[in-house]
C-alpha positions in Angstrom: -57.0 -36.3 -20.0 -59.3 -36.5 -22.9 -58.6 -39.5 -25.1 -60.4 -39.9 -28.4 -60.3 -42.9 -30.7 -61.2 -42.7 -34.3 -61.9 -45.4 -36.9 -62.8 -47.9 -34.2 -64.0 -51.3 -35.4 -66.5 -53.5 -33.7 -65.0 -55.0 -30.6 -62.1 -52.5 -30.2 -63.7 -50.4 -27.5 -64.4 -53.5 -25.5 -60.8 -54.6 -25.8 -59.3 -51.2 -25.1 -61.4 -50.0 -22.2 -60.0 -52.3 -19.5 -56.5 -51.7 -20.7 -56.7 -47.9 -20.4 -55.8 -46.0 -17.2 -58.8 -45.0 -15.0 -59.8 -41.4 -14.3 -59.7 -40.1 -17.8 -62.3 -39.2 -20.4 -62.3 -41.8 -23.2 -64.5 -41.8 -26.3 -64.7 -44.0 -29.4 -65.9 -43.1 -32.8 -66.1 -45.2 -36.0 -65.6 -42.1 -38.1 -62.4 -41.1 -39.9 -60.7 -38.1 -38.4 -61.2 -35.2 -40.8 -62.1 -31.5 -40.7 -65.7 -32.6 -40.8 -65.4 -34.8 -37.7 -62.8 -32.7 -35.9 -65.4 -31.5 -33.3 -65.4 -34.9 -31.8 -61.8 -34.3 -30.7 -62.0 -30.5 -29.9 -60.5 -30.8 -26.4 -58.5 -34.0 -27.0 -55.1 -34.4 -25.3 -54.6 -37.8 -27.0 -56.0 -39.1 -30.3 -55.8 -42.5 -31.7 -56.4 -43.1 -35.4 -56.0 -45.7 -38.1 -54.8 -45.4 -41.7 -57.7 -43.5 -43.3 -57.4 -40.5 -41.0 -54.9 -38.0 -42.5 -53.5 -36.1 -39.6 -51.9 -33.1 -41.4 -51.2 -29.5 -40.4 -54.8 -28.2 -40.5 -56.0 -31.0 -38.1 -53.0 -30.6 -35.8 -53.4 -26.9 -35.6 -57.1 -27.3 -34.8 -56.3 -29.4 -31.7 -54.6 -27.0 -29.2 -54.4 -29.5 -26.4 -53.0 -32.4 -28.4 -49.9 -34.0 -26.9 -50.0 -37.6 -28.3 -51.0 -39.2 -31.5 -51.2 -43.0 -31.6 -51.8 -44.7 -34.8 -53.1 -48.2 -34.5 -51.1 -49.3 -37.6 -47.5 -50.0 -38.5 -47.4 -47.4 -41.3 -47.6 -43.7 -40.4 -47.5 -42.0 -43.7 -51.0 -40.6 -43.0 -49.5 -38.4 -40.2 -47.4 -35.3 -40.7 -44.7 -36.5 -38.3 -42.3 -33.6 -39.0 -44.9 -30.9 -38.3 -46.2 -32.7 -35.2 -42.7 -32.8 -33.8 -42.4 -29.0 -34.2 -45.3 -28.7 -31.8 -43.9 -31.2 -29.3 -46.6 -33.7 -30.1 -45.4 -37.3 -29.5 -46.3 -40.0 -32.0 -46.4 -43.8 -31.6 -47.3 -46.6 -34.0 -47.8 -50.3 -33.6 -44.6 -51.8 -35.0 -45.0 -55.5 -34.0 -48.5 -56.6 -34.9 -49.8 -58.6 -37.8 -46.5 -60.0 -39.2 -48.0 -63.4 -39.4 -51.6 -62.4 -40.6 -50.2 -60.3 -43.4 -47.8 -63.0 -44.5 -50.7 -65.5 -44.4 -52.9 -63.2 -46.4 -50.2 -62.7 -49.0 -50.5 -66.4 -49.8 -54.3 -66.2 -49.7 -54.1 -63.7 -52.5 -51.4 -65.6 -54.3 -53.3 -68.9 -54.3 -56.5 -67.1 -55.3 -54.8 -65.5 -58.3 -52.6 -68.5 -59.3 -55.5 -71.0 -59.2 -58.2 -68.5 -60.4 -60.3 -69.3 -57.3 -62.4 -66.1 -57.3 -63.1 -66.4 -61.0 -64.1 -70.1 -60.6 -66.3 -69.3 -57.7 -68.2 -66.6 -59.5 -68.5 -68.7 -62.6 -70.1 -71.6 -60.7 -72.3 -69.4 -58.5 -73.6 -67.2 -61.3 -74.3 -69.9 -63.9 -73.7 -73.3 -62.4 -71.0 -73.5 -65.0 -68.5 -76.4 -64.6 -66.5 -75.5 -67.8 -62.9 -75.4 -66.7 -61.3 -74.2 -69.9 -60.7 -70.7 -68.6 -59.6 -71.8 -65.1 -56.2 -73.2 -65.7 -53.7 -72.0 -63.1 -50.1 -72.9 -62.3 -48.1 -74.6 -59.5 -46.3 -72.7 -56.9 -44.0 -75.6 -56.2 -40.6 -75.1 -57.9 -41.4 -71.5 -58.9 -39.2 -68.5 -57.9 -40.7 -66.0 -55.4 -39.1 -62.6 -55.2 -39.7 -61.0 -51.8 -39.2 -57.2 -51.8 -38.5 -56.2 -48.3 -37.5 -58.7 -45.6 -38.7 -57.1 -42.4 -40.9 -59.2 -40.1 -43.6 -59.7 -42.7 -41.3 -60.4 -45.5 -39.4 -63.0 -43.4 -42.6 -64.8 -42.6 -43.5 -64.8 -46.3 -40.1 -66.5 -47.0 -40.8 -69.2 -44.4 -44.3 -69.9 -45.8 -42.9 -70.1 -49.3 -40.3 -72.6 -48.3 -43.2 -74.8 -47.1 -44.7 -74.6 -50.6 -41.3 -75.8 -52.1 -40.6 -72.4 -53.8 -37.3 -71.0 -54.6 -37.0 -67.7 -52.8 -34.9 -64.7 -53.7 -35.1 -61.3 -51.9 -34.3 -57.6 -52.1 -33.7 -55.3 -49.2 -31.8 -52.1 -48.7 -30.3 -53.7 -45.6 -29.9 -57.4 -46.4 -30.1 -59.8 -43.4 -27.4 -62.2 -44.3 -27.9 -64.3 -41.2 -31.5 -64.8 -42.1 -30.5 -65.6 -45.7 -28.1 -68.3 -44.4 -30.7 -69.8 -42.1 -33.4 -70.0 -44.8 -31.3 -70.6 -47.9 -32.4 -67.5 -49.8 -30.2 -65.1 -51.7 -30.3 -61.3 -52.0 -30.3 -59.6 -55.4 -30.5 -56.1 -56.8 -34.2 -55.2 -57.4 -34.0 -55.2 -61.2 -32.3 -58.7 -61.2 -34.9 -60.0 -58.7 -37.9 -58.9 -60.8 -36.3 -60.4 -64.0 -35.9 -63.8 -62.3 -39.1 -64.1 -60.4 -42.3 -66.0 -61.3 -44.1 -64.3 -58.4 -43.2 -60.9 -56.8 -44.5 -60.0 -53.3 -44.1 -56.5 -51.9 -43.3 -55.8 -48.2 -41.6 -52.4 -48.1 -42.9 -49.4 -46.1 -44.1 -46.3 -48.0 -41.7 -43.4 -47.9 -40.3 -40.8 -50.3 -37.7 -43.3 -51.4 -40.2 -46.1 -52.1 -42.9 -43.9 -53.8 -43.6 -45.6 -57.2 -40.7 -48.0 -56.6 -42.5 -50.2 -59.1 -42.7 -48.0 -62.1 -43.0 -48.6 -65.8 -39.2 -49.2 -66.1 -39.2 -51.8 -63.4 -42.3 -53.6 -64.8 -40.5 -53.7 -68.2 -37.7 -55.7 -66.5 -40.1 -58.4 -65.3 -40.4 -61.9 -66.6 -43.5 -62.2 -68.8 -46.4 -63.8 -67.0 -45.4 -62.9 -63.5 -47.9 -62.7 -60.6 -47.7 -59.5 -58.6 -48.8 -59.3 -55.0 -48.9 -56.1 -52.9 -49.9 -56.1 -49.2 -47.7 -53.2 -48.3 -48.8 -49.7 -49.5 -50.5 -48.7 -52.7 -48.2 -45.7 -53.3 -45.2 -48.1 -53.7 -46.7 -49.0 -57.1 -47.4 -46.7 -60.1 -51.0 -47.7 -60.8 -50.9 -46.7 -64.4 -47.7 -48.8 -65.0 -49.3 -51.8 -63.3 -52.4 -51.6 -65.5 -50.2 -51.4 -68.7 -48.2 -54.4 -67.4 -51.4 -56.4 -66.9 -52.8 -55.4 -70.3 -49.6 -56.4 -72.2 -49.2 -59.7 -70.4 -46.1 -58.9 -68.4 -48.1 -59.4 -65.3 -50.4 -62.5 -65.6 -52.4 -61.6 -62.5 -52.3 -59.4 -59.5 -53.5 -59.7 -55.9 -53.7 -56.3 -54.2 -54.8 -55.5 -50.6 -53.8 -51.9 -51.0 -54.3 -49.2 -53.7 -52.7 -45.9 -54.4 -54.8 -43.1 -52.9 -57.2 -45.7 -51.4 -58.4 -43.1 -48.9 -59.7 -41.0 -51.7 -61.4 -44.0 -53.2 -63.0 -44.9 -49.9 -64.6 -41.4 -49.7 -65.1 -41.0 -53.4 -68.8 -40.2 -53.5 -68.4 -37.6 -50.8 -65.4 -36.0 -52.4 -67.1 -35.8 -55.8 -70.2 -34.3 -54.2 -68.0 -31.5 -52.8 -65.9 -31.2 -56.0 -62.8 -31.7 -54.0 -59.9 -30.2 -56.0 -57.4 -32.3 -54.2 -58.7 -35.5 -55.7 -56.8 -37.1 -58.5 -59.7 -38.3 -60.6 -57.5 -39.9 -63.2 -56.0 -42.1 -60.4 -59.5 -42.9 -59.1 -60.5 -44.0 -62.6 -57.3 -46.2 -62.8 -58.2 -47.8 -59.5 -61.6 -48.7 -60.8 -60.0 -50.2 -63.9 -57.8 -52.4 -61.7 -60.8 -53.5 -59.5 -62.7 -54.5 -62.7 -59.9 -56.4 -64.4 -60.7 -60.2 -64.5 -57.1 -61.2 -63.6 -56.9 -58.9 -60.5 -58.2 -59.5 -57.0 -58.5 -56.4 -54.8 -59.3 -56.5 -51.1 -60.0 -53.5 -48.9 -56.8 -53.4 -46.8 -57.7 -56.3 -44.6 -54.4 -58.4 -44.6 -53.8 -57.4 -41.0 -57.3 -57.9 -39.8 -57.6 -60.9 -37.5 -58.8 -61.2 -33.9 -55.3 -61.9 -32.6 -53.9 -58.9 -34.5 -56.7 -56.6 -33.1 -55.9 -57.7 -29.6 -52.2 -57.0 -30.1 -53.0 -53.5 -31.6 -55.1 -52.7 -28.6 -52.5 -53.9 -26.1 -49.7 -51.9 -27.7 -51.8 -48.8 -28.1 -53.0 -48.8 -24.5 -49.5 -49.4 -23.3 -48.3 -46.3 -25.3 -51.1 -44.2 -23.8 -50.3 -45.4 -20.3 -46.7 -44.6 -20.7 -47.4 -41.1 -22.0 -49.7 -40.3 -19.1 -47.1 -41.7 -16.7 -44.4 -39.4 -18.2 -42.4 -42.1 -19.9 -43.4 -41.8 -23.6 -42.7 -44.7 -25.9 -41.7 -44.4 -29.5 -41.9 -47.0 -32.2 -41.5 -44.9 -35.4 
């Protein structure tokens, strides 16, 4: 079989190669899978992608031998699963990795925002300025953290927050009451949670149901001066509504590892050069506004990215490929 990996990072090929079955053609590319790079997978039976590769109908139709798509991510909104299923193409994701790294990164963002660490660092580096008048933060101890989504990542965030002495409340469409009893948290409706929280941390997957879950109406319910952290998916948040909430002081600061339409932002120059009609330039502008705001920290979707997480991603991906070749396909979606 012909197996092609896209969006590979340094070190991934070395980790994957000894885990893959012998006797097959395997190639690795750092490129995002797109219509421009499609020739690299022309005869592929199996492709493996990450979150910037949008595997939609045109891509799927152009790969006649394709039988398996593995995404080396937990989320799979970048793949047209329904259409792939109509062509008997199997899809797997990595459902177990990075629950600890993402939870840890959530607090890296939270501490950076609450203690104005990035602003302080830049102030000192750029002007050797020790003036602390604009660097006042606030304690996490005793504050209320609202965790939206208590899957593996959300649960780890709860546990870390307990170590900081925070009061934790949660929202989930399927509350885990046993976990709530074990950790001493309480579940609340979303509008009540945001009204009571000093910090809100988002850990829900992106779907039709969660698209713009955080809209202008929900931001208007928040306690004034809240910190907003998102390490889930950018599309869960209405970018324009977040900007307004930051400007009017509802949100005191934000830490974002994800942005709405971040794929388009990543390829902005190329898309503008082609005058790509599918680009929402108003949203691109809004993302730039967010990135430039002094009370916002934006990172390039790296919450998952640790050596240990990469090793787990490679192990699970290789296992899915081995199972498919052996005739026992796995499914994690």
